[in-house]
N, C-alpha and C positions, 0 to 999 in steps of 0.2 A: 524400562521406565517410560511411562506414557507422557508425563508432563514434568519438566524440570522447572524449579522455582529459584529465581534470583531474588534475594531479600536483604534489606538493611532497615534502619530505623524509620525511613521515610517511604520507601518504595518496595513493592512486591510485583514481580513480573513472572508470568506463567508462559512457558515456551514448550510447545509440543515437539516431540521427535519427528523428523521429516516423514517417517513411514507410519506414524500413528495418527489416528483420527481423520482430519481432513485429507481426502484423497481424490478430490475433483481435479479437473484438467486446467483450471484457470490460474489460481494463485500459487506463488513460489512455495514449495514445500520446506525450504530452509528458513522461511520467514514467518512461521506460525506463532506469533506472539498473541496468545489467545485472551490474555487478561492482564490489565495493569491496575494496581491500586496505589493510591497516594495517601499516606497516613490513614489507611484503612478504608478509604473511599474509592469506589470503582470509577475508572476513567475509560472503560471499554464497553462496547455494545456488540450487537450482531447485525448481519445484513438483513435478515428477515426474522419475524417473530411467528410466522405462519407456516414454517417449513416442516415437512415430515422428518427429514434427516438433516440435522444441523451440520453434519460433516460434508454436505454438498455446497455449503455457502460460506461466505466470509465472516470473520469476527475479529475483534481486537485490532491488531496492527498488522494486517496481512499486506504483502506487496505482490506486484505482478510485473512480468516482463512481456512486452509486445502485445498490448491490448488491441492495437489496430490490426496487426498481422503477425502471426507467429513466424519464427525464423525458418526460412526455406520452404514456406507454404506454397509459394507460387511455382517453385521448381518441382514440386511433388505431384505425381499422378494420383488420381483418385484410387484409394485402396493402399497407397504408399504411406510412409511415415515421415514426419517432420518434427523439428525441435520446438519445445516450449521450455524456455530457460528456467531452471529451478524445479522442473517437474520431470521431464524425460521426453520420450517421443510420443507424439499423438498421431492417430490414424486419420487420414484425410477421407472424408465421406462425400464432400461436394465442393463446388468451385469457390465458395465464399467462407472465409474464416469468421466465426462469431465467438467472441470471448466467453459469452455466458452459456454457450452450448456445451453439453458433455461429449467429450471425445475419449475413445479408448486410449489408455495410457500404458506405455512400456516404460516403467520408472527408470530414471538415471541411477547412478551409484551414489549413495549418501553415506557420510560419516558425521558423527557428532561427538565432540569432546567437551566435557564440562569442567569448569574451574569454579572457585568460590564466588567470583564476581563476574564471570563471563561464560558464554556458551559459544563455541566455535564450530561451525558447520561447513561441510564441503559437498559439492554436487559435481560429479564428473560425468560428462555426456559420452555417448557413442559418437562415432564419426558417420554422418549421413549427409549425402549431397554436397560433400566438401566442407560442411560445417561441423565444428566440435569446439568444446569450451570446458573450462573448469571455473566454477563459481565458488568463492570462499566468502563466508560471512561471519562476522563477530558481533555478538550482542553483548554489550558491556554495561554493567550497572555502576553508576556513579552516585554521588550523595543524594541529590533530588532530581536526577536525570538518568537517561540511558542513551547510549549511542549505538547505532547500527552501522558498522563499517563493511563496505563491499569491496571485493577484489574479483574482477572478471578477466580471465585470460582466454585469448583466442588461440586454440590449439589445432584449428582446422586450416583449410587452404583458401577459404573465401573470407572477405571482410564481413564482420558482424555489425549490422546496423539495426538498432532497435531502441526502445525506450524502457524505463523502469519508473515505477511510482509506488508509494505506499497508500493504501486505500483508507486507513485510519477510521475504522468503524467505532465512533465515539459517542458517549453520553457521559455526563458528569453526575455521579451519585444516582444513576439510573433515572435521572430527571428527563421527562419528555422534552423534545425540542420546542422552544417557545420564547416568551418574553424574557425569561431568565438568562438567555444566551446572547453572547456577543462574539462575533468572529471578526478578527482584525487582520489586515494585510499591510505590508510596508510600502505600498504603492497606491496610486489613484485608480479607482474602479471606473472604467468608461464603458458602459453597457453597449454603446454603438459599435465597439470593436470586439465584443464577445463573439465566440463561435456559435453559441446556442444558448437559449434561455427557456427553461421550462418551469413555470411558476403558476400551475393551474388554478390555485385558490387565491393567488395574490397575497400570500402570507409572508413571503420573503421580501424584506425591505433593504434596498441597496443604499448605502451612504457613500461618502467620498472615499473612504478606505476601510469601511466596516460593513458588516451585514447583520441585521437584526430580524426578529420575527414578530409579527403582529399577534399571532397565536399559534397553537400547535398545528402543523401541517398534517392532514390526514392522507394526502396524496404525495407521491414522490416528487421532489424538485431536483432540477439539474441546471448547472451553469457551465458551459464549455469554454475553455480558454479565457479565463478572467484577465490574463495579461494582454490579450489582443495580439499575441505573437511577439511582444516586446520582451527583451531580456530584463529580468528583475531579480532582486534578492529572493532566494528560495526560502520563504518563511510564512507561517500563519500563526495565529494566537487565538485560542478559544477560552472564553471566560464564562463561568456560571456565577451570575450576580447574587444568587441566593446562597449557594454553598461557599461563595467567595474563594473559589479555586480556579486557577488558570493552568493551561497546558499549551506549550508551543512546540512546533517542529521547525528546525533550521537545517537546511542542507548546506554543505560546504561548496556549493556550486550556484551559478546563476541558472534560472529556468526561463523558458519562453512559453511554458504551458502550465497552467494551474486549473484543474477542474474542481467543481463542488457538486456533490450529490448528497441527498439526505431524504429523511422521511420523518414520520411521527416520533420514532424512538431513537434515531441515529443521525449523526452528521459526519460527513467525510470530505474534508479538504485534501486535495491530492497534488503534490509537487512532482512534476515530471523531470526526469534526468535523461538527456539524450546521449546515446551510446553509438560510437563508430570506432571499431577496433580492427586494425589490419592483422593478417595472419602473423602469429609469433609475438604480437604485442598484447598489452593488457591495460586496463584502466581501473582506477580506484575512486570511490566517492563515499561520503558518509552523511548520516542524518542523526541529529541530536534532538531528543525529546526532553523538555524541561518542565517540571511541575512546581507550582508555587502557590502560596496563599496570597489573596488579593486584599488590600486594605479597604 
């Protein structure tokens, strides 16, 4: 089965099998939520509209571990293999890890079990450079929401220190990003503390705790570390004022890093979860996506 569909009266979620379709070295293969529809209206988009092969890029609600550096990269000699959690082993070709670059993949071992209202996936790694893990993920359909539950166990000899986030490639009703959209956060935005600001056309407008758009951005925009390094509630809320539909993501954790990337056709708020697991230990976290009508 290429794509599994979870469906009820409000929601439809399309999830690819870990070994089907997207096979690039960046995003977690157990997290390929390729499409989400709420009452028949699409809430998902794609990373690029100009790509030759769509399976080389992100779409829907993909997640990634270790965007800054993959697990064990520094200990690996050029020509050797290191871990990308949720993918497998990647081959080291030079001294600097770059998340957007394609690396040769030796896939991990994957399993997928489907139930009427949930999909359960596991990813078991090989042991390399003292690192090994088992990742289990459960994507569960609720009434007007879905939850992604994570369980990561350190089965190796070294501490696992990394991050995880969901990239959330979104548009509501295929509507281009522009004046119809409002993105809200549960904390005050202080641009002087941001890590990075890329707003080449000046079309992104920052408010006290919300972001608006003067018109459709033709160039990519990016805001790094909207929290300024402070711990805040892990949440964002995106509203389309014309379709009168909202979607929110809430993590069951505090976050000290939220990034925002977007383009003409897509917007991606990203809540980062920090991971530090001793050998033999494990950690769990979850993200809940809620969809609703706006009055």
